[in-house]
Backbone bond lengths (Angstrom), bond angles and torsions (degrees), N, CA, C in turn:
res aa  C-N    CA-C-N  psi(-1)  N-CA   C-N-CA  omega(-1)  CA-C   N-CA-C  phi
1 X - - - 1.466 - - 1.525 110.01 -
2 X 1.315 115.40 161.26 1.454 121.37 -171.87 1.525 112.43 -88.21
3 X 1.318 116.49 57.18 1.463 119.31 178.44 1.520 109.95 -81.68
4 X 1.330 115.90 153.43 1.451 120.80 178.21 1.525 110.15 -67.47
5 X 1.338 114.48 151.10 1.466 121.16 175.93 1.515 112.94 58.60
6 X 1.321 117.21 33.00 1.447 119.97 178.52 1.521 109.66 -74.57
7 X 1.339 117.12 134.81 1.454 121.34 178.85 1.519 110.40 -75.92
8 X 1.338 116.70 153.82 1.457 120.72 177.91 1.517 109.48 -66.24
9 X 1.325 115.87 144.32 1.457 120.31 179.51 1.512 110.33 -73.50
10 X 1.342 116.50 161.31 1.460 120.99 177.61 1.518 110.71 -61.23
11 X 1.315 116.36 -36.47 1.458 119.55 -179.06 1.517 110.66 -63.52
12 X 1.338 116.35 -35.85 1.455 119.49 -177.09 1.524 111.49 -74.01
13 X 1.334 117.71 -23.16 1.458 120.71 -175.47 1.520 113.09 -75.04
14 X 1.354 116.97 -43.04 1.444 118.22 -171.78 1.503 115.03 -116.78
15 X 1.299 118.03 10.40 1.460 120.71 -175.46 1.522 111.09 -73.98
16 X 1.325 115.28 145.60 1.457 121.08 176.46 1.525 110.98 -90.54
17 X 1.323 116.26 -18.86 1.453 120.22 179.20 1.527 109.40 -66.33
18 X 1.360 118.77 138.31 1.464 120.33 177.29 1.518 111.16 -51.89
19 X 1.332 115.62 142.45 1.464 120.06 -174.45 1.517 112.63 -57.70
20 X 1.347 117.12 -39.22 1.468 119.20 -177.49 1.518 110.99 -63.61
21 X 1.351 117.45 -42.20 1.461 120.05 179.52 1.518 110.60 -68.40
22 X 1.331 115.90 -36.76 1.459 119.77 -179.77 1.519 110.32 -63.57
23 X 1.330 116.72 -40.82 1.460 120.34 178.95 1.518 110.81 -63.30
24 X 1.346 116.66 -39.65 1.457 119.93 -178.01 1.524 111.53 -67.12
25 X 1.328 117.00 -28.79 1.456 120.67 -177.98 1.527 112.20 -80.03
26 X 1.313 117.30 -16.12 1.465 120.39 -176.14 1.520 110.82 -58.02
27 X 1.341 115.23 142.89 1.457 120.61 177.53 1.519 107.87 -80.36
28 X 1.325 115.47 103.54 1.454 119.62 -174.76 1.522 111.65 -69.96
29 X 1.333 116.77 -26.84 1.470 119.20 178.56 1.520 110.56 -59.69
30 X 1.317 116.50 -44.70 1.464 119.64 179.33 1.511 112.56 -72.00
31 X 1.337 116.73 -32.73 1.461 120.91 -175.36 1.527 112.44 -74.48
32 X 1.319 116.93 -37.65 1.464 120.70 -174.48 1.530 113.61 -100.48
33 X 1.305 117.47 -3.39 1.458 119.99 -176.16 1.524 112.31 -70.72
34 X 1.325 115.40 138.23 1.467 122.23 171.81 1.522 107.43 -88.02
35 X 1.338 118.66 122.29 1.470 120.67 -173.30 1.518 114.71 -57.13
36 X 1.318 117.80 -39.58 1.461 119.82 -176.03 1.524 111.07 87.64
37 X 1.319 115.62 150.07 1.465 123.01 -178.52 1.522 111.64 57.39
38 X 1.322 116.45 21.98 1.455 122.40 174.24 1.528 107.70 -132.25
39 X 1.333 117.34 150.50 1.467 118.95 178.57 1.524 111.43 -58.93
40 X 1.323 116.85 137.47 1.460 122.77 177.75 1.525 108.05 -113.83
41 X 1.325 115.88 126.05 1.460 121.79 177.78 1.525 107.84 -119.28
42 X 1.316 116.84 100.05 1.462 120.47 -175.55 1.522 112.34 -64.40
43 X 1.334 117.72 -24.15 1.468 119.85 179.06 1.529 111.59 -67.55
44 X 1.324 117.37 -15.13 1.467 120.58 179.73 1.521 112.25 -88.21
45 X 1.324 117.63 -1.01 1.460 122.30 179.27 1.523 109.63 -108.57
46 X 1.311 116.29 129.87 1.457 122.29 -179.16 1.527 109.35 -84.60
47 X 1.340 116.66 114.58 1.468 120.92 -177.24 1.520 112.57 -69.49
48 X 1.335 117.66 -13.18 1.467 121.47 178.59 1.524 112.17 -101.69
49 X 1.315 117.06 5.77 1.460 121.22 -178.74 1.529 110.06 -70.29
50 X 1.340 115.98 160.70 1.471 120.88 179.41 1.531 109.84 -135.95
51 X 1.328 118.70 58.94 1.460 121.12 -175.56 1.526 113.56 -58.55
52 X 1.336 114.85 130.15 1.467 124.01 174.06 1.518 113.91 67.13
53 X 1.323 117.62 11.11 1.463 119.08 -176.69 1.522 111.49 -76.72
54 X 1.343 117.56 165.19 1.461 120.52 171.16 1.526 111.06 -58.53
55 X 1.322 116.18 175.20 1.459 120.39 -170.77 1.522 113.87 -59.81
56 X 1.328 117.72 -37.96 1.463 119.58 -178.26 1.523 109.88 -151.58
57 X 1.318 115.66 -179.14 1.461 121.68 -175.92 1.530 111.62 -60.61
58 X 1.325 117.04 -42.58 1.470 119.95 -178.15 1.524 110.57 -62.25
59 X 1.333 117.12 -44.69 1.465 121.06 177.57 1.522 111.03 -62.81
60 X 1.330 116.27 -39.16 1.464 120.06 -179.35 1.527 111.10 -65.12
61 X 1.331 116.86 -41.30 1.461 120.34 178.62 1.523 110.62 -63.20
62 X 1.332 116.76 -41.78 1.467 120.36 178.91 1.524 110.85 -66.44
63 X 1.327 115.82 -40.42 1.462 120.41 179.80 1.529 110.84 -66.15
64 X 1.330 116.72 -36.91 1.465 120.53 178.18 1.525 110.77 -63.12
65 X 1.329 116.77 -40.75 1.469 120.75 177.97 1.525 110.65 -63.84
66 X 1.330 116.54 -42.85 1.468 120.23 178.89 1.524 110.91 -63.95
67 X 1.324 116.37 -40.47 1.463 119.07 178.05 1.515 111.06 -64.56
68 X 1.332 116.53 -31.51 1.454 120.26 179.22 1.517 112.39 -58.48
69 X 1.321 117.03 -37.45 1.464 121.10 178.55 1.525 110.62 -65.47
70 X 1.327 116.50 -42.84 1.466 119.94 179.26 1.525 111.49 -69.95
71 X 1.332 115.97 -36.75 1.464 119.36 177.42 1.526 110.64 -62.81
72 X 1.329 116.61 -40.92 1.455 120.26 179.27 1.521 112.30 -62.89
73 X 1.329 116.36 -39.76 1.468 119.95 179.19 1.527 110.59 -66.87
74 X 1.325 116.98 -43.05 1.460 120.43 -179.82 1.521 111.19 -66.93
75 X 1.318 116.45 -36.09 1.466 119.55 176.42 1.528 110.26 -62.31
76 X 1.332 116.41 -43.07 1.464 119.66 179.32 1.524 110.98 -63.08
77 X 1.331 116.64 -40.55 1.468 120.23 177.86 1.526 111.21 -62.69
78 X 1.335 114.94 -42.21 1.463 119.61 -179.70 1.519 110.57 -61.44
79 X 1.328 116.65 -44.50 1.461 120.21 180.00 1.528 111.07 -67.99
80 X 1.337 115.75 -41.64 1.464 119.61 179.57 1.524 110.76 -61.71
81 X 1.336 116.21 -40.90 1.467 120.07 -179.54 1.522 111.32 -62.27
82 X 1.331 116.45 -31.85 1.469 119.45 -179.01 1.525 111.68 -67.33
83 X 1.335 117.48 -25.71 1.465 119.64 179.01 1.518 111.54 -70.16
84 X 1.336 116.44 -15.27 1.461 121.09 178.46 1.528 111.37 -106.18
85 X 1.341 116.69 13.15 1.464 120.02 174.43 1.510 115.73 103.12
86 X 1.344 118.26 -0.54 1.469 120.72 178.18 1.527 108.11 -71.48
87 X 1.325 117.59 120.59 1.470 121.72 -175.59 1.528 113.29 -89.32
88 X 1.294 118.95 1.33 1.455 120.57 -173.40 1.532 111.82 -71.04
89 X 1.322 114.94 147.88 1.453 122.47 174.33 1.513 108.29 -155.48
90 X 1.326 116.76 172.86 1.463 121.40 -177.10 1.521 108.92 -126.14
91 X 1.344 115.68 139.40 1.456 121.45 177.84 1.524 109.20 -124.25
92 X 1.330 116.22 118.71 1.460 122.23 175.78 1.525 108.58 -98.72
93 X 1.328 115.73 120.14 1.468 121.98 179.02 1.524 107.77 -105.30
94 X 1.332 117.05 121.59 1.461 122.23 -179.35 1.526 109.83 -110.42
95 X 1.313 116.32 121.62 1.456 121.84 176.40 1.524 108.69 -129.99
96 X 1.319 115.73 149.69 1.457 120.73 177.96 1.511 109.77 166.83
97 X 1.312 115.46 165.25 1.460 120.51 177.75 1.523 109.94 -66.27
98 X 1.335 116.92 162.99 1.456 121.09 176.59 1.524 109.86 -54.76
99 X 1.321 116.46 140.79 1.478 127.58 -178.19 1.525 112.80 75.33
100 X 1.327 119.05 2.54 1.471 119.81 -178.55 1.519 112.41 -70.91
101 X 1.338 117.68 -17.71 1.460 119.10 173.13 1.506 115.97 115.59
102 X 1.315 118.02 23.40 1.465 119.15 178.74 1.526 110.41 -64.01
103 X 1.334 116.11 -47.92 1.456 119.49 178.08 1.513 112.40 -66.76
104 X 1.329 116.29 -37.46 1.461 120.16 177.93 1.510 112.17 -63.73
105 X 1.329 116.03 -35.89 1.463 119.72 177.01 1.520 110.67 -64.94
106 X 1.314 116.27 -43.50 1.466 119.39 178.66 1.523 110.11 -60.12
107 X 1.329 117.03 -41.43 1.457 121.11 -177.67 1.523 112.50 -70.23
108 X 1.318 116.70 -48.15 1.465 120.19 -170.21 1.524 114.53 -93.05
109 X 1.322 117.61 -25.28 1.466 120.28 179.95 1.523 110.76 -101.15
110 X 1.315 116.67 -55.93 1.459 120.02 -179.83 1.524 109.97 -66.76
111 X 1.335 117.13 -24.36 1.462 120.75 176.84 1.509 113.37 -62.44
112 X 1.335 117.42 -13.34 1.462 120.94 178.02 1.531 112.34 -81.35
113 X 1.342 116.49 -12.76 1.458 121.01 -179.98 1.525 111.03 -90.63
114 X 1.333 115.20 165.01 1.453 121.18 171.05 1.526 107.57 -72.49
115 X 1.332 118.82 118.36 1.470 119.85 -175.04 1.527 113.58 -61.52
116 X 1.329 117.59 -24.88 1.463 119.25 -178.92 1.521 112.37 -67.85
117 X 1.346 117.13 -17.08 1.455 120.48 179.22 1.511 113.25 -104.36
118 X 1.339 117.27 10.87 1.460 121.95 -178.87 1.524 110.63 -114.85
119 X 1.302 115.54 146.47 1.470 121.59 176.21 1.524 106.42 -126.33
120 X 1.337 116.45 105.23 1.460 122.56 -174.41 1.516 110.16 -105.49
121 X 1.327 115.16 131.89 1.463 120.32 179.84 1.520 109.67 -135.56
122 X 1.335 115.94 123.10 1.464 121.24 174.67 1.524 107.61 -104.13
123 X 1.317 116.76 114.60 1.460 121.41 -176.16 1.529 110.68 -87.33
124 X 1.310 114.59 124.00 1.468 121.60 176.68 1.534 108.42 -104.67
125 X 1.316 116.43 -167.75 1.466 120.09 175.30 1.523 108.96 -58.94
126 X 1.327 117.87 136.50 1.468 119.86 -177.95 1.523 112.27 -61.44
127 X 1.339 114.96 144.83 1.464 120.82 177.47 1.523 109.71 -77.92
128 X 1.322 115.42 171.45 1.468 120.16 178.20 1.522 110.21 -60.10
129 X 1.330 116.64 -38.73 1.462 120.64 178.90 1.516 110.69 -65.00
130 X 1.330 117.10 -43.94 1.462 120.96 -178.33 1.523 111.40 -66.18
131 X 1.318 117.30 -33.55 1.464 121.01 -179.83 1.526 112.75 -67.65
132 X 1.325 116.64 -15.91 1.463 120.29 178.18 1.533 111.60 -80.07
133 X 1.320 116.36 -9.49 1.463 121.41 -177.42 1.533 110.56 -113.82
134 X 1.323 115.31 174.25 1.464 121.23 172.42 1.528 109.44 -58.88
135 X 1.338 117.01 150.84 1.466 120.36 -178.38 1.526 112.52 -62.16
136 X 1.334 117.25 -18.66 1.463 120.11 178.75 1.526 113.01 -89.22
137 X 1.319 117.25 -6.39 1.465 120.88 -175.03 1.522 112.23 -59.55
138 X 1.334 116.53 -49.60 1.465 118.92 -177.58 1.531 111.80 -71.83
139 X 1.324 116.56 -24.47 1.455 120.91 178.12 1.532 110.26 -68.90
140 X 1.318 115.66 -45.80 1.454 120.62 -178.75 1.525 111.43 -61.46
141 X 1.320 117.17 -33.53 1.462 121.38 -179.55 1.531 112.32 -70.34
142 X 1.324 117.15 -19.35 1.464 121.19 -174.97 1.526 113.63 -103.91
143 X 1.322 117.66 5.02 1.467 120.43 -176.45 1.532 111.97 -65.63
144 X 1.344 117.30 148.81 1.465 120.02 177.88 1.522 111.34 -68.08
145 X 1.319 115.73 150.21 1.453 122.30 175.89 1.521 109.14 -85.40
146 X 1.344 118.39 164.13 1.473 119.87 177.45 1.526 111.52 -50.49
147 X 1.332 115.62 133.63 1.451 121.49 179.56 1.508 114.68 88.64
148 X 1.334 117.62 -7.51 1.455 121.13 -177.03 1.531 111.62 -98.52
149 X 1.324 114.59 163.14 1.456 122.59 169.76 1.519 107.11 -112.71
150 X 1.321 116.15 117.80 1.453 121.33 -179.68 1.513 110.82 -98.89
151 X 1.324 116.44 145.44 1.462 122.08 178.79 1.520 108.27 -131.20
152 X 1.315 116.14 122.82 1.460 121.75 175.50 1.526 108.86 -106.20
153 X 1.338 116.56 115.50 1.462 122.64 171.27 1.534 105.63 -90.50
154 X 1.310 116.59 99.98 1.459 125.31 -163.08 1.534 107.19 71.22
155 X 1.319 116.91 169.22 1.467 118.07 -169.97 1.523 110.37 -167.05
156 X 1.352 114.84 -160.39 1.459 121.29 175.97 1.528 112.21 -62.39
157 X 1.333 117.03 -15.70 1.468 119.43 179.58 1.523 112.65 -71.36
158 X 1.326 117.59 -17.99 1.457 118.92 174.28 1.528 110.91 -57.91
159 X 1.341 115.53 -26.32 1.461 120.35 -177.00 1.520 113.20 -80.00
160 X 1.359 117.15 -2.97 1.464 119.90 168.97 1.534 110.02 -123.96
161 X 1.329 116.57 7.62 1.463 121.46 178.40 1.527 109.80 -108.73
162 X 1.332 116.43 -82.38 1.464 118.81 179.86 1.530 110.83 -63.49
163 X 1.330 116.35 -32.36 1.470 119.05 178.64 1.523 110.60 -62.93
164 X 1.337 115.79 -33.49 1.473 119.96 179.26 1.525 110.62 -78.57
165 X 1.327 116.29 -46.92 1.464 120.12 -175.81 1.524 111.58 -66.33
166 X 1.334 115.59 -43.08 1.465 120.54 -176.80 1.534 112.54 -90.67
167 X 1.330 116.42 1.69 1.469 122.14 178.90 1.525 111.15 52.62
168 X 1.341 114.43 49.47 1.465 120.29 -179.41 1.518 111.99 -76.14
169 X 1.319 116.58 -23.05 1.463 122.10 175.86 1.528 107.16 -137.48
170 X 1.320 118.40 162.31 1.467 120.19 178.36 1.530 111.46 -59.03
171 X 1.315 116.10 148.64 1.461 121.30 -176.47 1.519 111.85 -59.96
172 X 1.348 118.17 -37.25 1.457 119.53 -179.50 1.529 110.97 -65.26
173 X 1.336 117.99 -29.58 1.466 121.31 176.18 1.522 110.53 -69.81
174 X 1.331 116.16 -39.31 1.468 119.99 176.33 1.522 109.99 -62.43
175 X 1.328 117.07 -43.76 1.457 121.36 -178.30 1.529 111.25 -60.32
176 X 1.328 117.27 -38.41 1.469 120.25 -179.99 1.529 112.14 -69.53
177 X 1.312 115.98 -23.32 1.462 119.25 -175.84 1.528 113.27 -70.39
178 X 1.317 118.01 -27.80 1.465 119.25 -179.30 1.532 110.84 -59.03
179 X 1.316 117.07 -47.56 1.461 120.43 -179.34 1.523 110.55 -69.82
180 X 1.319 117.28 -34.78 1.467 119.42 175.69 1.524 110.49 -61.89
181 X 1.317 116.16 -39.73 1.469 120.35 177.30 1.518 110.50 -64.47
182 X 1.333 116.97 -43.74 1.461 120.00 179.91 1.524 111.70 -62.21
183 X 1.325 117.49 -41.89 1.466 120.30 178.19 1.528 110.65 -65.18
184 X 1.318 115.86 -41.20 1.464 120.95 179.58 1.526 110.38 -61.88
185 X 1.325 117.08 -45.98 1.463 120.35 -177.56 1.524 111.56 -70.72
186 X 1.310 117.60 -32.07 1.472 119.56 173.81 1.524 110.51 -64.54
187 X 1.331 116.44 -39.21 1.463 119.52 178.91 1.521 110.82 -65.73
188 X 1.328 117.15 -34.27 1.459 120.00 176.57 1.523 110.42 -64.84
189 X 1.322 116.32 -46.19 1.464 119.99 179.62 1.523 110.77 -60.83
190 X 1.328 117.04 -40.56 1.462 120.80 179.26 1.526 111.71 -65.20
191 X 1.326 116.27 -24.03 1.463 120.98 -178.76 1.528 112.37 -96.08
192 X 1.337 117.12 10.12 1.459 120.11 174.68 1.507 115.56 94.30
193 X 1.336 117.29 15.20 1.464 120.61 179.07 1.530 109.16 -96.93
194 X 1.323 117.10 122.70 1.461 121.64 172.05 1.522 107.17 -89.07
195 X 1.333 116.05 113.79 1.465 121.55 -175.53 1.526 109.06 -98.44
196 X 1.333 115.75 122.19 1.467 122.12 179.31 1.518 107.33 -117.33
197 X 1.338 116.82 103.91 1.465 121.81 -176.40 1.531 109.09 -101.41
198 X 1.335 115.60 122.11 1.461 120.84 -176.04 1.518 110.59 -120.18
199 X 1.325 115.42 123.93 1.456 121.10 171.05 1.522 107.81 -97.42
200 X 1.337 116.27 117.69 1.457 122.21 178.91 1.523 108.25 -85.13
201 X 1.319 115.71 106.23 1.461 122.01 -171.33 1.528 110.28 -91.27
202 X 1.324 115.51 102.16 1.463 121.09 179.23 1.525 108.97 -110.60
203 X 1.316 116.60 146.53 1.462 120.18 178.51 1.524 109.92 -82.54
204 X 1.323 116.38 157.11 1.461 121.09 178.69 1.528 110.78 -63.01
205 X 1.323 117.14 -35.93 1.470 120.61 179.55 1.530 110.67 -66.22
206 X 1.323 116.73 -44.18 1.461 119.85 180.00 1.526 110.54 -66.35
207 X 1.334 116.92 -37.05 1.459 117.95 177.36 1.525 111.13 -62.72
208 X 1.340 116.62 -41.84 1.465 119.72 178.25 1.523 110.67 -59.72
209 X 1.328 117.25 -42.68 1.463 120.96 179.64 1.537 111.01 -62.21
210 X 1.317 116.98 -40.09 1.460 119.82 -179.19 1.526 111.53 -70.93
211 X 1.320 116.09 -35.16 1.464 119.20 176.03 1.530 110.77 -67.61
212 X 1.329 116.88 -38.57 1.456 120.45 177.28 1.527 110.81 -64.64
213 X 1.332 117.03 -37.28 1.464 120.77 177.16 1.522 110.68 -61.97
214 X 1.310 116.83 -36.79 1.456 120.28 178.19 1.534 110.75 -67.47
215 X 1.325 116.51 -37.73 1.459 119.80 178.45 1.527 110.93 -69.29
216 X 1.327 116.81 -33.28 1.462 121.07 -178.41 1.523 112.88 -74.87
217 X 1.320 117.03 -16.80 1.465 121.58 -176.81 1.523 109.93 -116.74
218 X 1.332 118.49 107.99 1.476 120.48 -179.21 1.520 113.05 -55.74
219 X 1.309 117.10 -28.63 1.464 120.02 179.52 1.523 112.56 -70.84
220 X 1.336 115.60 -11.04 1.457 119.99 -179.79 1.531 112.38 -108.56
221 X 1.314 116.85 2.32 1.468 119.51 -177.98 1.521 112.26 -61.49
222 X 1.329 116.74 -28.65 1.466 119.63 179.72 1.521 111.80 -65.65
223 X 1.333 117.08 -19.38 1.456 121.44 179.68 1.531 112.45 -91.18
224 X 1.338 116.15 -2.08 1.466 120.30 -176.48 1.523 110.75 -110.78
225 X 1.319 114.70 145.94 1.462 120.60 174.22 1.536 108.00 -141.58
226 X 1.325 117.51 140.29 1.473 119.14 176.75 1.526 112.77 -55.04
227 X 1.334 116.68 -24.46 1.470 118.78 178.48 1.533 111.33 -66.31
228 X 1.357 117.20 -19.57 1.467 119.95 176.43 1.529 110.37 -59.73
229 X 1.332 116.27 -35.29 1.461 120.65 179.47 1.524 110.08 -70.45
230 X 1.329 115.59 -40.17 1.461 119.63 178.39 1.529 110.98 -63.22
231 X 1.329 116.21 -40.28 1.464 119.94 -179.71 1.526 111.20 -64.14
232 X 1.337 117.06 -33.01 1.469 119.71 179.89 1.534 111.24 -62.51
233 X 1.305 116.54 -29.28 1.468 119.60 179.38 1.525 111.49 -67.55
234 X 1.315 115.54 -18.83 1.463 120.70 179.01 1.527 111.89 -99.43
235 X 1.326 117.01 15.14 1.467 121.35 -175.86 1.533 112.81 -51.38
236 X 1.332 119.44 -50.19 1.471 118.54 -179.68 1.528 112.79 -58.25
237 X 1.323 116.88 -39.04 1.467 120.35 -179.87 1.523 110.51 -66.82
238 X 1.324 116.88 -39.59 1.465 119.86 178.04 1.530 110.87 -66.47
239 X 1.320 117.02 -41.55 1.460 119.51 179.09 1.528 110.33 -60.83
240 X 1.319 116.65 -40.38 1.469 119.63 178.95 1.522 110.70 -66.97
241 X 1.334 116.33 -37.89 1.463 119.58 178.86 1.530 110.48 -64.94
242 X 1.328 117.01 -39.92 1.470 120.01 177.08 1.524 110.81 -66.34
243 X 1.323 116.58 -41.38 1.465 119.69 178.34 1.520 110.81 -58.09
244 X 1.312 117.00 -45.39 1.464 120.95 -179.82 1.527 111.29 -64.89
245 X 1.331 117.29 -40.91 1.460 120.47 179.66 1.522 111.02 -61.33
246 X 1.330 116.38 -40.20 1.467 119.11 -179.94 1.521 111.68 -75.71
247 X 1.324 117.08 -36.24 1.466 120.05 177.01 1.526 110.81 -61.68
248 X 1.320 115.91 -44.63 1.467 120.96 -172.73 1.533 112.85 -84.60
249 X 1.339 117.59 -25.42 1.473 119.20 -168.75 1.526 114.08 -126.12
250 X 1.318 118.77 21.32 1.464 120.11 170.71 1.519 106.84 -97.36
251 X 1.327 115.90 100.85 1.465 122.21 -173.16 1.525 110.34 -120.45
252 X 1.324 115.67 169.68 1.468 119.20 176.56 1.530 110.91 -62.58
253 X 1.321 116.62 -33.83 1.461 120.14 -179.28 1.518 111.58 -72.36
254 X 1.332 116.90 -32.21 1.468 121.13 -176.28 1.526 109.58 -152.85
255 X 1.333 117.43 77.82 1.464 119.98 -178.51 1.531 112.53 -73.05
256 X 1.316 115.18 158.74 1.458 121.98 172.76 1.524 109.24 -94.35
257 X 1.331 116.10 144.53 1.463 122.57 173.76 1.519 108.25 -121.65
258 X 1.324 116.77 131.58 1.454 121.99 178.17 1.524 108.89 -99.19
259 X 1.329 116.70 116.00 1.465 122.01 -179.64 1.525 108.95 -110.20
260 X 1.325 118.23 115.28 1.469 119.52 175.05 1.526 109.67 -58.44
261 X 1.331 117.22 130.44 1.466 119.66 -169.42 1.524 114.36 -121.85
262 X 1.323 118.35 9.66 1.466 119.18 177.35 1.529 111.66 -66.70
263 X 1.329 116.42 -31.30 1.472 121.69 178.02 1.530 107.93 -103.21
264 X 1.322 115.84 112.26 1.464 120.10 -175.11 1.521 111.81 -62.32
265 X 1.321 117.09 -38.53 1.458 119.80 -178.59 1.523 110.67 -63.91
266 X 1.341 116.76 -36.61 1.460 118.67 178.19 1.518 111.02 -70.35
267 X 1.336 116.31 -42.56 1.463 120.32 177.84 1.527 110.71 -53.23
268 X 1.331 116.90 -48.14 1.469 120.61 -178.73 1.521 111.38 -65.45
269 X 1.328 116.32 -40.44 1.470 119.86 179.81 1.532 110.23 -65.48
270 X 1.330 116.24 -46.50 1.461 120.45 -175.19 1.525 111.64 -64.99
271 X 1.322 117.55 -43.17 1.466 119.17 -178.87 1.526 110.25 -70.10
272 X 1.333 117.36 -36.31 1.467 119.87 174.65 1.523 110.07 -59.14
273 X 1.327 116.36 -43.79 1.471 119.91 -177.87 1.527 111.27 -69.86
274 X 1.324 117.11 -38.66 1.467 119.64 176.82 1.533 110.47 -60.68
275 X 1.319 116.58 -44.00 1.470 119.94 179.14 1.522 110.59 -65.59
276 X 1.333 116.14 -40.82 1.460 119.47 179.23 1.521 111.34 -62.10
277 X 1.328 116.87 -44.43 1.465 120.42 -179.82 1.530 110.87 -62.96
278 X 1.313 117.20 -40.55 1.467 119.61 -179.71 1.534 111.44 -69.31
279 X 1.311 117.51 -42.23 1.463 119.83 -179.83 1.524 110.98 -67.55
280 X 1.331 116.66 -37.67 1.467 119.53 176.77 1.520 110.29 -64.56
281 X 1.330 117.23 -38.74 1.466 120.42 178.30 1.527 110.73 -66.12
282 X 1.327 117.06 -34.82 1.460 120.38 177.00 1.529 110.50 -66.60
283 X 1.318 116.13 -37.18 1.462 121.01 176.05 1.518 115.51 61.30
284 X 1.335 118.93 48.18 1.469 119.18 179.58 1.524 110.86 -64.59
285 X 1.331 116.05 145.28 1.466 121.46 -177.48 1.523 110.23 -125.90
286 X 1.316 115.29 147.81 1.465 119.29 174.15 1.525 108.34 -65.70
287 X 1.330 118.67 133.84 1.475 120.29 178.87 1.524 110.70 -71.69
288 X 1.314 115.34 148.42 1.462 120.17 178.10 1.526 109.58 -77.80
289 X 1.330 115.66 144.14 1.455 120.05 178.82 1.522 111.43 -68.42
290 X 1.323 116.59 144.76 1.469 120.89 179.20 1.530 110.43 -101.24
291 X 1.323 116.14 37.00 1.464 121.57 -178.67 1.527 109.01 -138.67
292 X 1.313 116.07 165.81 1.460 122.90 179.78 1.526 109.00 -83.70
293 X 1.320 116.37 106.06 1.460 121.33 -175.68 1.524 111.31 -60.37
294 X 1.324 116.23 -47.12 1.461 119.68 -177.07 1.518 111.58 -65.70
295 X 1.313 117.31 -37.49 1.459 120.27 178.56 1.530 110.62 -65.28
296 X 1.321 116.72 -41.61 1.466 120.24 178.15 1.526 111.15 -65.50
297 X 1.329 116.65 -39.27 1.461 120.09 177.12 1.521 110.74 -62.65
298 X 1.344 115.92 -43.94 1.467 120.31 -179.64 1.529 111.26 -60.71
299 X 1.327 115.68 -43.33 1.470 119.71 -178.93 1.520 111.64 -64.06
300 X 1.346 116.43 -39.96 1.461 119.38 178.86 1.515 112.11 -65.77
301 X 1.348 116.27 -40.07 1.449 120.22 -179.60 1.511 113.17 -70.42
302 X 1.331 116.27 -24.15 1.468 120.38 -179.20 1.519 112.27 -84.14
303 X 1.321 117.24 -7.57 1.462 118.84 179.32 1.534 110.21 -65.45
304 X 1.332 117.22 144.29 1.462 120.45 179.40 1.512 111.96 -66.74
C-alpha cells in the first residue's frame, strides 16, 4: 500500500531487472489493497505517491495506452463468453472527494473500452421515489449484466459517507448499513461479479488547487459550486467516514484499493493496471463455435 515513508522492498534492492520494468510487474492489487478489519489512517498515505509506477510520467502515459489495448481484448472476451452462458462481469466502484478524479477516470480509463459493453452510472442525491426504498434498491437496478463492465461514479457508500457526515439518518442506521453492504457485495461475488472498489485519495491542498483552476476558467464554472467550499470545512469528518467504510467493508469478496490521486497520470495508470490485473485473473475465453468450420467454409466457397 502507498503509505508514507515506506521502505524499499527486498526485491527492489538486489534485482537485476531494470527498475522501471520491475515496477510495472508489481502486483498492484496487493500493493494498494486496504486489509480491512484494521484501523485505517488516511493521513499516513501520501496522496502524491506513485507506487509501482513506470519511471516517469511519459512512460506511464505510454504504458497506459498499451494497457488499453489489452483491456479492450479482455473486455471483448468477457462479452463473448457471456453469449455462451458465462455470467461473470466486473464492477468498478469509484469513491473520493470532489475533484479527486472520478469523472476523469471514466473519461481516460473507461474510455479505452468499447462503450457498448460498459454500463456507467453516476449516483446523485436520491430521488423521492428512491428514498421510499432501501438504500441498496437503486444500486441493484444499475448493476452490470453478464459480460459487461459496470462503473459506479459514487455508489452505495454515499449512504455511510455523506449520510454519516451530514447526519442524514440516525447513527445506528448508518452502523447497520456496513454489514448490509458486506452481505450485498458477497452476494455479488457469489453471482459472478468481480467488485473493484477504488478510493481516490486526494490531498486537501490539491483539491483547493483544482477548485481554484475551475474558478479561473469560465468554461469550468459549471463544475463549481459554492457548496464545495462548505464541504471542505468538513474534510476531517469525511476522512473519518472513509476510514470507517474501508475498515468495515474491505473484504475478500470486495476489497478496497487506495489509489493516490494527486497526480492524474498516476491515477489513470494505476486504475488501468488494477482493471487489467482483475480481468487477467478472471481469464475470460472466447467460446468455441458449435458448428462445423470446414463445412461452413466449403459452403461459402461454393457460392456463385
